[in-house]
C-alpha distance (Angstrom), angle and dihedral (degrees) to the residues before:
residue distance angle dihedral
X1 . . .
X2 3.79 . .
X3 3.78 132.0 .
X4 3.82 90.3 -96.8
X5 3.79 90.6 56.6
X6 3.80 91.5 50.6
X7 3.79 90.0 48.5
X8 3.81 92.4 55.2
X9 3.79 94.5 42.7
X10 3.80 91.2 51.7
X11 3.80 89.4 56.3
X12 3.82 94.1 53.9
X13 3.85 104.0 71.6
X14 3.81 96.0 54.9
X15 3.83 100.1 56.7
X16 3.80 92.3 34.4
X17 3.81 95.5 53.0
X18 3.79 92.2 39.6
X19 3.78 93.1 54.0
X20 3.80 91.2 41.4
X21 3.81 92.8 55.7
X22 3.80 92.1 43.9
X23 3.81 93.3 50.4
X24 3.80 91.9 45.4
X25 3.79 89.3 51.8
X26 3.81 91.9 51.1
X27 3.80 92.4 47.0
X28 3.79 90.3 47.3
X29 3.80 91.4 52.1
X30 3.80 89.5 49.5
X31 3.80 89.5 50.3
X32 3.80 93.2 50.5
X33 3.81 93.4 46.6
X34 3.80 91.6 49.3
X35 3.80 98.5 44.9
X36 3.80 101.6 28.7
X37 3.84 92.2 102.2
X38 3.81 89.1 58.4
X39 3.80 91.6 52.2
X40 3.79 100.6 39.3
X41 3.77 121.1 92.5
X42 3.80 95.8 17.2
X43 3.81 98.3 98.9
X44 3.80 91.1 -130.3
X45 3.80 118.4 -179.8
X46 3.79 115.0 -104.5
X47 3.80 90.3 -124.0
X48 3.79 91.0 56.2
X49 3.81 92.4 50.4
X50 3.81 91.2 49.0
X51 3.80 90.2 49.4
X52 3.79 90.9 51.4
X53 3.82 91.4 49.4
X54 3.81 90.6 48.5
X55 3.79 92.1 54.2
X56 3.81 91.8 47.9
X57 3.80 91.3 49.7
X58 3.81 87.3 75.2
X59 3.80 95.5 74.0
X60 3.81 89.4 42.2
X61 3.81 89.7 57.0
X62 3.81 89.5 52.4
X63 3.81 89.7 56.5
X64 3.80 98.0 39.1
X65 3.82 102.0 46.8
X66 3.85 98.5 62.9
X67 3.80 90.7 43.0
X68 3.81 91.5 49.6
X69 3.80 91.6 49.5
X70 3.80 90.9 52.4
X71 3.80 93.4 47.5
X72 3.81 92.7 47.2
X73 3.82 92.1 50.6
X74 3.81 92.4 48.0
X75 3.80 93.8 48.7
X76 3.82 97.5 44.3
X77 3.79 98.2 45.9
X78 3.79 92.6 36.8
X79 3.81 88.2 55.8
X80 3.81 90.9 48.5
X81 3.80 90.4 53.7
X82 3.79 93.7 42.7
X83 3.81 93.2 50.8
X84 3.84 91.3 47.6
X85 3.81 90.2 -119.1
X86 3.78 88.9 124.8
X87 3.82 90.1 54.8
X88 3.79 90.7 56.0
X89 3.80 91.7 47.2
X90 3.79 95.9 49.9
X91 3.82 93.0 43.3
X92 3.79 86.7 57.2
X93 3.79 87.8 63.5
X94 3.81 97.2 -104.9
X95 3.79 112.3 144.2
X96 3.77 123.4 -138.7
X97 3.80 92.3 -110.5
X98 3.79 93.0 50.2
X99 3.78 89.4 49.2
X100 3.81 99.3 46.4
X101 3.80 106.0 33.4
X102 3.85 93.8 99.4
X103 3.81 89.6 53.5
X104 3.80 90.9 49.7
X105 3.80 89.2 48.1
X106 3.81 89.8 52.5
X107 3.81 89.3 49.3
X108 3.81 89.8 51.3
X109 3.81 90.1 52.2
X110 3.80 89.4 48.9
X111 3.81 90.2 52.1
X112 3.79 90.4 49.8
X113 3.80 90.9 51.2
X114 3.80 91.2 48.7
X115 3.79 88.8 49.5
X116 3.79 89.9 59.0
X117 3.80 90.6 43.7
X118 3.82 93.3 51.5
X119 3.80 94.3 44.1
X120 3.81 99.6 44.9
X121 3.80 115.7 11.3
X122 3.81 100.8 35.2
X123 3.85 97.0 55.2
X124 3.80 92.1 48.3
X125 3.81 91.6 47.8
X126 3.80 91.4 48.4
X127 3.79 90.7 49.4
X128 3.79 94.4 50.8
X129 3.80 93.2 42.8
X130 3.81 91.1 50.9
X131 3.80 90.9 48.7
X132 3.79 91.5 51.1
X133 3.80 92.3 46.7
X134 3.79 91.7 52.2
X135 3.77 90.8 49.9
X136 3.80 94.8 46.2
X137 3.79 94.7 47.2
X138 3.80 93.3 47.6
X139 3.80 95.1 44.8
X140 3.76 125.1 84.2
X141 3.78 126.1 -137.6
X142 3.77 114.5 -74.8
X143 3.81 123.8 -96.3
X144 3.77 105.6 -81.7
X145 3.78 120.6 154.3
X146 3.77 114.6 -158.2
X147 3.81 121.0 -166.5
X148 3.78 114.4 -104.5
X149 3.83 94.9 12.0
X150 3.79 125.7 100.0
X151 3.81 112.1 -121.9
X152 3.83 109.7 -147.5
X153 3.80 103.7 161.8
X154 3.81 92.9 106.5
X155 3.79 113.4 78.5
X156 3.80 115.7 -108.7
X157 3.81 94.3 7.0
X158 3.79 134.7 93.3
X159 3.81 114.6 -173.4
X160 3.80 130.6 -169.3
X161 3.81 126.8 178.7
X162 3.78 127.3 -173.3
X163 3.80 96.0 -153.3
X164 3.78 136.6 6.2
X165 3.79 130.9 -165.3
X166 3.79 107.9 179.2
X167 3.81 106.0 -63.4
X168 3.81 93.1 -13.1
X169 3.80 116.2 99.1
X170 3.80 131.5 -166.5
X171 3.82 133.5 -166.8
X172 3.80 95.2 14.6
X173 3.81 124.4 -167.0
X174 3.82 120.6 -178.3
X175 3.81 129.4 -179.8
X176 3.81 109.3 -156.9
X177 3.82 116.1 -159.8
X178 3.81 98.2 167.5
X179 3.83 89.5 118.0
X180 3.78 92.8 45.6
X181 3.77 133.1 -82.5
X182 3.80 92.6 -82.5
X183 3.81 90.7 53.9
X184 3.79 96.3 39.0
X185 3.77 121.9 144.0
X186 3.80 133.4 -149.0
X187 3.79 121.1 -138.5
X188 3.78 124.0 -165.7
X189 3.79 127.1 -177.2
X190 3.78 135.5 171.5
X191 3.78 94.3 -137.4
X192 3.78 141.9 -13.5
X193 3.77 146.6 169.9
X194 3.81 136.2 -120.3
X195 3.82 116.7 -133.2
X196 3.86 115.3 -175.2
X197 3.82 114.5 -140.2
X198 3.82 106.6 179.4
X199 3.79 108.3 -86.2
X200 3.79 89.1 -2.0
X201 3.78 132.3 71.0
X202 3.78 121.2 -151.9
X203 3.78 113.8 -149.8
X204 3.80 109.5 -162.2
X205 3.81 109.1 -159.5
X206 3.80 122.8 -164.8
X207 3.81 133.6 -165.5
X208 3.74 98.5 6.7
X209 3.76 146.8 121.0
X210 3.80 139.0 -132.8
X211 3.80 125.5 -139.3
X212 3.79 122.5 -165.3
X213 3.80 141.7 154.0
X214 3.79 109.0 -123.5
X215 3.81 115.8 -147.3
X216 3.81 110.8 -175.0
X217 3.80 119.8 -150.3
X218 3.77 129.9 -133.0
X219 3.76 124.3 36.0
X220 3.79 91.4 -26.1
X221 3.80 105.0 86.7
X222 3.79 100.9 163.3
X223 3.82 112.1 124.0
X224 3.75 121.6 -144.6
X225 3.76 134.8 -172.4
X226 3.80 117.1 -124.9
X227 3.77 129.8 -161.3
X228 3.80 119.4 -172.6
X229 3.78 124.5 -173.4
X230 3.78 122.6 -160.0
X231 3.76 140.2 -179.2
X232 3.78 93.4 -154.6
X233 3.80 129.8 13.9
X234 3.79 128.7 172.7
X235 3.81 121.2 -150.6
X236 3.82 118.4 -171.5
X237 3.83 116.9 -152.6
X238 3.81 123.2 -163.5
X239 3.82 110.0 -133.2
X240 3.81 97.6 172.6
X241 3.81 91.3 111.0
X242 3.80 91.8 49.8
X243 3.78 98.2 53.5
X244 3.80 118.2 99.6
X245 3.79 104.0 -133.8
X246 3.79 113.1 -170.8
X247 3.80 95.3 -170.2
X248 3.80 95.3 96.3
X249 3.79 86.6 115.4
X250 3.79 88.7 78.6
X251 3.80 89.9 72.5
X252 3.79 87.6 81.5
X253 3.81 97.0 -148.9
X254 3.78 114.4 136.7
X255 3.76 128.0 -178.1
X256 3.79 123.0 -144.4
X257 3.82 91.0 -91.5
X258 3.80 93.2 52.4
X259 3.81 97.4 45.7
X260 3.83 122.4 95.8
X261 3.79 116.6 -117.8
X262 3.81 94.7 -113.6
X263 3.78 90.3 54.5
X264 3.82 91.4 46.8
X265 3.80 90.2 54.8
X266 3.81 88.6 54.5
X267 3.80 91.3 47.8
X268 3.81 91.9 49.8
X269 3.82 91.0 50.6
X270 3.81 91.8 50.3
X271 3.81 91.4 46.4
X272 3.80 90.8 50.8
X273 3.81 89.3 52.6
X274 3.79 89.8 49.5
X275 3.81 90.6 48.3
X276 3.80 90.3 52.5
X277 3.81 90.4 49.7
X278 3.80 92.4 48.6
X279 3.80 90.9 48.3
X280 3.80 91.0 50.0
X281 3.81 91.1 48.9
X282 3.78 90.6 51.4
X283 3.79 92.9 47.3
X284 3.79 93.8 46.1
X285 3.80 96.3 43.1
X286 3.79 109.6 116.9
X287 3.80 124.8 -166.9
X288 3.78 116.0 -114.9
X289 3.82 116.5 -111.0
X290 3.76 121.0 -101.9
X291 3.78 121.8 -104.8
X292 3.77 116.9 -68.2
X293 3.78 87.8 -119.1
X294 3.81 89.1 75.2
X295 3.78 112.9 81.1
X296 3.77 118.2 -119.3
X297 3.76 125.0 -148.1
X298 3.78 93.6 173.7
X299 3.75 121.3 89.6
X300 3.80 120.4 -139.4
X301 3.79 116.1 -88.5
X302 3.76 112.4 -94.9
X303 3.80 121.8 -136.5
X304 3.80 89.8 -111.2
X305 3.80 91.3 63.3
X306 3.78 96.2 66.6
X307 3.76 114.8 143.9
X308 3.77 133.5 -156.0
X309 3.80 90.7 -126.1
X310 3.80 112.1 108.9
X311 3.81 91.2 -139.7
X312 3.82 107.9 73.5
X313 3.80 118.7 171.3
X314 3.81 120.9 -160.2
X315 3.75 118.3 -127.0
X316 3.82 95.7 21.4
X317 3.80 131.8 111.0
X318 3.81 120.5 -117.5
X319 3.81 90.0 -110.9
X320 3.79 130.1 26.4
X321 3.79 117.6 -168.8
X322 3.81 99.5 163.3
X323 3.78 141.2 19.6
X324 3.77 123.5 -105.0
X325 3.83 114.5 -85.1
X326 3.78 119.5 -108.2
X327 3.78 88.3 -112.8
X328 3.79 89.2 81.3
X329 3.80 87.1 70.9
X330 3.78 91.5 55.8
X331 3.74 112.2 126.6
X332 3.79 95.5 25.1
X333 3.75 122.4 118.4
X334 3.78 122.3 -120.5
X335 3.79 91.5 -104.2
X336 3.81 91.5 51.0
X337 3.81 91.8 50.2
X338 3.80 91.1 48.3
X339 3.81 91.3 49.6
X340 3.80 90.5 47.9
X341 3.80 92.5 53.0
X342 3.80 90.9 45.6
X343 3.81 91.4 50.4
X344 3.80 90.6 49.2
X345 3.81 91.9 51.5
X346 3.79 92.6 46.4
X347 3.77 90.3 46.4
X348 3.81 92.2 52.5
X349 3.80 93.0 47.0
X350 3.80 92.3 48.8
X351 3.79 92.0 48.4
X352 3.80 92.3 48.7
X353 3.80 92.3 46.3
X354 3.80 91.8 48.2
X355 3.80 93.5 50.0
X356 3.82 91.8 45.6
X357 3.81 91.7 49.9
X358 3.79 92.9 48.6
X359 3.80 89.5 46.7
X360 3.80 91.4 53.5
X361 3.79 90.3 50.1
X362 3.80 90.1 51.0
X363 3.80 92.4 50.2
X364 3.79 92.2 46.7
X365 3.80 92.2 50.9
X366 3.80 91.5 46.9
X367 3.81 91.5 50.2
X368 3.80 90.8 49.4
X369 3.81 89.8 52.4
X370 3.80 90.2 49.8
X371 3.80 91.6 49.3
X372 3.80 92.9 53.6
X373 3.81 92.3 44.1
X374 3.80 89.6 50.8
X375 3.79 90.9 53.3
X376 3.82 91.7 48.3
X377 3.81 93.1 51.7
X378 3.80 90.8 42.3
X379 3.80 93.3 58.7
X380 3.80 91.5 52.2
X381 3.80 96.3 40.9
X382 3.82 93.7 52.8
X383 3.81 89.2 49.4
X384 3.80 92.5 51.8
X385 3.81 88.8 47.1
X386 3.83 88.5 76.8
X387 3.80 89.9 63.7
X388 3.82 92.4 41.0
X389 3.80 92.4 53.0
X390 3.80 92.4 50.4
X391 3.80 89.1 47.8
X392 3.81 88.5 55.4
X393 3.80 96.0 39.2
X394 3.82 96.3 55.8
X395 3.84 99.5 59.5
X396 3.80 92.7 31.5
X397 3.79 92.0 55.6
X398 3.81 91.2 47.7
X399 3.80 90.7 48.2
X400 3.80 99.3 49.9
X401 3.84 91.4 41.3
X402 3.77 91.5 -150.9
X403 3.77 121.6 120.9
X404 3.78 97.4 174.5
X405 3.76 125.6 122.9
X406 3.79 95.9 -113.8
X407 3.79 96.6 51.8
X408 3.80 93.2 45.8
X409 3.80 92.4 48.6
X410 3.79 93.5 47.5
X411 3.80 94.0 50.4
X412 3.81 94.3 41.6
X413 3.80 94.2 48.8
X414 3.80 91.5 49.6
X415 3.80 93.1 49.2
X416 3.79 93.9 44.0
X417 3.81 94.0 48.2
X418 3.80 90.4 51.0
X419 3.80 90.5 47.6
X420 3.80 95.1 47.6
X421 3.81 95.7 44.7
X422 3.80 90.3 49.6
X423 3.80 91.2 47.5
X424 3.81 94.4 48.6
X425 3.80 93.9 46.4
X426 3.79 90.6 46.8
X427 3.79 89.5 51.8
X428 3.80 92.0 51.4
X429 3.80 92.8 48.9
X430 3.80 91.7 46.7
X431 3.81 92.5 48.9
X432 3.81 88.7 54.3
X433 3.82 90.6 48.0
X434 3.80 90.6 -117.6
X435 3.81 89.6 119.9
X436 3.77 132.2 26.7
X437 3.83 112.6 -99.5
X438 3.80 95.7 -120.2
X439 3.80 93.2 49.5
X440 3.79 93.5 46.4
X441 3.80 92.6 52.3
X442 3.81 99.5 37.6
X443 3.80 98.6 40.8
X444 3.82 93.3 88.8
X445 3.81 92.0 47.9
X446 3.79 91.9 48.6
X447 3.80 93.5 49.7
X448 3.80 96.2 46.5
X449 3.80 91.3 38.9
X450 3.80 90.2 53.8
X451 3.80 89.9 51.1
X452 3.80 90.1 48.7
X453 3.80 93.0 50.6
X454 3.80 90.6 47.6
X455 3.81 91.5 50.6
X456 3.80 90.8 45.6
X457 3.81 91.5 52.1
X458 3.79 91.7 43.7
X459 3.80 92.7 54.4
X460 3.81 91.3 42.9
X461 3.80 93.2 51.3
X462 3.79 94.0 43.4
X463 3.79 106.4 131.5
X464 3.77 91.2 -135.6
X465 3.78 92.0 50.9
X466 3.82 95.7 56.4
X467 3.81 119.9 82.6
X468 3.80 112.7 -117.9
X469 3.79 94.8 31.7
X470 3.80 98.9 69.1
X471 3.80 100.3 83.8
X472 3.75 92.7 175.2
X473 3.76 119.2 32.3
X474 3.76 115.9 -133.9
X475 3.80 115.4 -106.2
X476 3.77 117.5 -101.6
X477 3.75 118.8 -140.6
X478 3.77 111.2 -120.9
């Protein structure tokens, strides 16, 4: 590795890390704006919010790293061309490959690192983030009494306190609807105390009274008003629905985006075995014979009349060109004929329903296999995109000869939008089995990679870039 190589490699970390942090910040702001309504008003601990953001940073890294690599390559090599440094290098007889191979090697290492990140860290982060989201969205705000405000987050209770000092309460008013709204009761107390008991909360009320309208059941329908005074009354509240339990990960369910690649390979193999079994069951399924009351003019199929068709029906000839004549029903009573027709209709409906059900199961299994295969190829294709983007950015930056921020952003955004739209559309087509999974996920890489190779060859074969062909060196600004 020469001094020129070290010079270029030293310029890479700055733009790459700068763009990476900037893109992560923008994606994080987008995340907060989009999901802030789900987080607001739930009194979540700061540590829990930071943990949720950390888990969601994983998918942001997947988006930001390839984009940062492309922007860094465009800016560095655009600056080299703009400052005429590239002219000096090529006039010294250094080829483009000899000049850029360390950068391509660094891009390959970056792709390898992203491959590990996508295969191991990203699925686990997605799984934990999804578990936390499910818990947060299903949980209610925590138990927090505020003076002068009715608290109605606990089912069948409405609580109002005039003053609160820690767990000590004063001027307490409680509406209890545990027996229904019509039979609700009102509880008043001068003061009380909160005593946590795990998922329950004991509210000890002192010096109070209870008012309720008593409606007896049965033949006695006379209503009466009751007033009970107490010196001490304990009310137990169930807070199990208010607690924010973050142990949803123990459910064990993982979607395709939260499953490691090794596990997805195992799932695909098992699904392929199941698909083969379902196909064999469909091919070997044989309709049951009709009732013995129906006459049969068809002899059983002999072993010699085996056919290559997977659908073999017992009691049927190899070819049927006409239906049985009505004479076969001769001698049957009207009731027997009616039962025979009814059995034939039921038999046909059952056979059609069975085949349709098995066909739906086959299609569902095949689509599940395609979905997992798409996710496997997607993790690898996005990793390789880091190398592809650098391969495009090097000759493109040298060709445009602009290392400014605006030019780099414009080119990078255009390339990345094309890449992402192609990737998303390929994923949709592959999920619907309209395109093979590998083609749907690698199509964007192949197109942009082909453009990068063409640009690389074009710059390499440029007559001015090859020693011996430049008869007059270009002037260098002093």
